[in-house]
C-alpha positions in Angstrom: 14.2 3.0 35.2 14.2 6.4 33.5 13.0 6.7 29.9 16.4 7.5 28.4 17.9 4.4 29.8 14.9 2.2 28.9 15.1 3.4 25.3 18.9 2.8 25.1 18.4 -0.7 26.5 15.6 -1.6 24.1 17.5 -0.1 21.1 20.5 -2.3 22.0 18.2 -5.4 22.2 16.8 -4.5 18.7 20.2 -3.9 17.3 21.4 -7.4 18.4 18.3 -8.8 16.7 19.3 -7.2 13.4 16.6 -4.5 13.3 17.8 -2.0 10.7 17.0 1.2 12.7 16.8 0.2 16.3 16.8 3.7 17.9 13.9 4.8 15.7 11.9 1.7 16.3 12.4 1.8 20.1 11.1 5.4 20.2 8.1 4.6 18.0 7.2 1.6 20.1 7.4 3.7 23.3 5.2 6.4 21.8 2.7 3.7 20.9 2.9 2.1 24.4 2.6 5.4 26.2 0.3 7.4 24.0 2.8 10.3 24.3 3.6 12.8 21.5 7.1 13.5 20.4 7.2 16.7 22.5 6.0 14.7 25.5 8.7 12.2 24.9 11.5 14.8 24.8 10.3 16.2 28.1 10.2 12.9 29.9 13.7 11.5 29.0 14.9 11.9 32.6 11.7 10.7 34.2 10.8 7.3 35.6 8.6 5.2 33.3 5.4 4.0 34.9 5.5 0.2 35.4 2.4 -0.6 33.3 3.8 1.5 30.4 7.2 -0.2 30.7 5.7 -3.7 30.7 3.7 -2.9 27.5 6.7 -1.3 25.9 9.0 -4.3 26.7 6.4 -6.7 25.3 6.3 -4.7 22.1 10.1 -4.6 21.9 10.2 -8.4 22.3 7.9 -8.8 19.3 10.0 -6.4 17.3 13.2 -8.3 18.2 11.4 -11.3 16.8 11.3 -9.3 13.5 7.6 -8.7 13.5 7.3 -5.6 11.3 7.0 -2.3 13.3 3.8 -1.4 11.5 2.1 -4.6 12.5 3.0 -4.0 16.1 1.8 -0.4 16.2 -1.1 -1.2 13.8 -0.4 1.9 11.7 1.6 2.6 8.5 2.2 6.1 7.0 1.2 6.6 3.4 0.9 9.9 1.4 0.6 12.0 4.6 -1.9 9.8 6.3 -1.8 6.8 8.6 -3.5 3.5 7.6 -4.4 0.6 9.8 -2.5 -2.5 8.9 -2.2 -6.1 10.2 -0.9 -9.4 9.0 -3.8 -9.6 6.4 -2.5 -6.8 4.3 0.7 -5.7 2.6 2.3 -2.8 4.5 2.0 0.3 2.3 5.4 1.3 0.9 6.7 4.8 -0.1 7.4 3.3 -3.6 3.6 3.0 -4.2 3.3 6.8 -3.9 4.8 6.9 -7.4 1.8 5.1 -8.7 -0.6 7.4 -6.8 1.1 10.6 -8.1 0.9 9.4 -11.7 -2.7 8.2 -11.3 -3.8 11.6 -9.8 -2.5 13.3 -13.0 -4.6 10.9 -15.1 -7.7 11.6 -12.9 -7.3 15.3 -13.4 -7.1 14.7 -17.2 -10.2 12.5 -17.0 -12.0 15.2 -15.1 -11.3 17.8 -17.7 -12.9 15.5 -20.3 -15.8 14.4 -18.1 -17.1 17.8 -17.0 -19.9 17.2 -14.6 -19.9 13.4 -14.9 -18.8 11.5 -11.9 -15.4 9.8 -12.2 -15.1 6.2 -11.2 -12.0 4.3 -9.9 -11.5 0.6 -9.6 -8.6 -0.5 -7.4 -7.7 -4.2 -7.7 -5.8 -6.1 -5.0 -6.7 -3.2 -2.7 -5.2 -4.6 0.5 -5.2 -1.8 3.1 -7.1 0.4 0.6 -4.2 3.0 0.6 -4.2 3.6 -3.1 -8.0 3.9 -3.6 -8.5 6.0 -0.4 -5.7 8.3 -1.3 -6.9 8.9 -4.8 -10.4 9.6 -3.6 -9.2 12.1 -0.9 -6.6 13.8 -3.2 -8.4 13.6 -6.5 -11.3 15.5 -8.1 -14.2 16.1 -5.8 -17.1 13.7 -6.0 -15.0 10.8 -7.5 -16.3 7.4 -6.6 -14.3 4.2 -6.1 -14.4 0.5 -5.7 -11.7 -1.6 -4.0 -11.6 -5.3 -4.6 -9.7 -8.1 -3.0 -9.9 -11.8 -2.7 -9.1 -11.7 1.0 -11.8 -11.2 3.6 -9.2 -10.0 6.1 -7.9 -7.4 3.7 -11.4 -6.1 3.0 -12.1 -5.7 6.7 -8.9 -3.5 7.0 -9.7 -1.5 3.8 -13.2 -0.7 5.0 -11.9 0.3 8.4 -9.4 2.7 6.8 -12.1 4.2 4.5 -14.3 4.8 7.6 -11.6 6.4 9.8 -10.2 8.5 7.0 -13.7 9.6 5.9 -13.4 8.3 2.3 -17.2 8.3 2.0 -17.2 7.5 -1.8 -15.3 4.2 -1.3 -17.0 0.8 -1.5 -15.4 -2.6 -1.4 -16.2 -6.0 -2.9 -14.7 -9.5 -2.7 -13.5 -10.5 -6.1 -10.7 -12.5 -7.8 -9.6 -9.6 -9.9 -12.4 -8.9 -12.4 -14.6 -11.9 -11.6 -17.2 -10.0 -9.7 -16.6 -6.6 -11.2 -19.3 -4.9 -13.4 -19.6 -1.6 -15.2 -16.8 0.6 -16.5 -14.3 2.9 -14.9 -12.2 6.0 -15.8 -9.2 4.6 -13.9 -8.2 1.1 -12.9 -5.3 0.8 -10.5 -3.5 -2.3 -9.1 -0.5 -3.2 -7.0 -0.7 -6.9 -7.6 1.7 -9.6 -6.3 4.8 -9.5 -8.5 7.5 -11.5 -6.7 8.6 -14.7 -8.5 7.6 -17.7 -6.5 11.2 -19.0 -6.4 12.4 -15.6 -5.0 10.1 -15.4 -2.0 12.2 -17.5 0.2 15.1 -15.1 -0.3 13.1 -12.0 0.8 13.8 -10.3 4.1 12.4 -12.3 7.0 10.0 -9.5 8.0 8.4 -9.7 4.6 8.4 -13.5 3.8 7.4 -14.5 7.4 4.9 -11.9 8.4 3.3 -10.3 5.3 0.5 -12.2 3.5 1.8 -14.7 0.9 -1.1 -13.9 -1.3 0.2 -10.4 -1.7 3.7 -11.5 -2.7 3.5 -14.5 -5.0 3.3 -13.4 -8.6 3.8 -16.9 -10.1 6.7 -18.5 -11.8 7.9 -15.3 -13.5 6.2 -12.7 -11.3 3.9 -11.7 -14.1 0.8 -13.9 -13.7 -1.4 -11.2 -12.3 -0.4 -8.6 -15.0 -1.4 -11.0 -17.8 -4.9 -11.4 -16.3 -5.3 -7.7 -15.5 -4.1 -6.3 -18.8 -6.0 -8.8 -20.9 -9.3 -8.1 -19.1 -9.0 -4.4 -18.2 -10.2 -3.0 -21.5 -13.7 -4.4 -21.0 -14.0 -2.4 -17.8 -12.6 1.0 -18.9 -14.5 3.9 -20.4 -13.2 5.2 -23.7 -9.9 6.9 -23.0 -9.7 5.4 -19.5 -6.4 4.5 -17.9 -4.9 1.4 -16.4 -2.2 2.2 -13.8 0.0 -0.7 -12.5 2.7 -0.8 -9.9 5.5 -3.1 -11.0 8.7 -4.7 -9.8 11.6 -2.5 -10.9 12.7 -5.0 -13.6 9.3 -5.7 -15.1 8.5 -2.5 -17.1 9.4 -3.8 -20.5 7.3 -7.0 -20.1 4.3 -5.1 -18.8 4.6 -2.4 -21.4 4.6 -5.1 -24.1 1.5 -6.8 -22.6 -0.3 -3.4 -22.7 0.7 -2.7 -26.3 -0.5 -6.1 -27.4 -3.8 -5.6 -25.6 -4.5 -2.3 -27.4 -3.3 0.3 -24.9 -1.8 3.5 -26.1 0.2 6.5 -24.7 2.0 4.0 -22.4 4.2 5.6 -19.8 6.8 4.1 -17.3 7.2 6.1 -14.1 10.3 6.0 -11.9 10.5 6.5 -8.1 12.9 8.9 -6.3 15.6 6.3 -6.5 15.3 6.2 -10.3 13.8 2.7 -10.3 11.0 1.9 -12.7 7.9 1.6 -10.5 4.7 2.1 -12.5 3.3 1.6 -16.0 0.3 3.4 -17.2 -1.7 3.3 -20.5 -4.9 4.6 -22.0 -7.5 2.4 -23.7 -9.9 3.1 -26.5 -11.2 6.4 -27.9 -12.6 9.1 -25.7 -16.4 8.7 -25.6 
């Protein structure tokens, strides 16, 4: 079978399974199965597909038709211009989270102007794939150091793998239930914690509820359990004038803002994503030291 027909057949199978963008996914799966580039792909549309490649591709298509996320099948997810390894142990990086990263980078630049030659330090809670911490270290002020923490051993393995392959040499990782094993102070603390209400998880898209880690989704009865813990304890781990930057569910900004105000944070900002949805809350703590 020639490639054009194989892609069309696979896309139709994915369409019948309810995959949202079957043509795109079929092409991406073929590229992963074959190792071809996009230019290779365009030049081979009228060529016969080698049997071994076809078998691998069809196996991957079958998994996608079973609604296993594309990124878990290919093992890669794009984020902020890089590709991160992912598997079933970590939440797949979303474009929404780039809103948090953009805002945190501005805070890092501000902190660098104050710090002078002093090394900046970042703490990323619930680090998962490490995409937030690693991106901040690679895009932020030179020499910045960072710690990523997670309660999941599987997530820590993936975050360390990503740090190594992307040459984030100033990143280190620790197993911790939020701040339990964290010592010292930081210029910036970031987190994309679980924020889905427990009762809402069953109603999520099947690719999320059935294949992404439950630990990364369940935010408790009102979705705010992790924010309460993080906001109440973050001040003890921030340098004077340091920033706490949190990704939120798009309806949670007022509750999280109120928590931060009550905990003594100031200059609190709510950031929206490109769709106009509230996606991050940031606040500064204490006086600049």
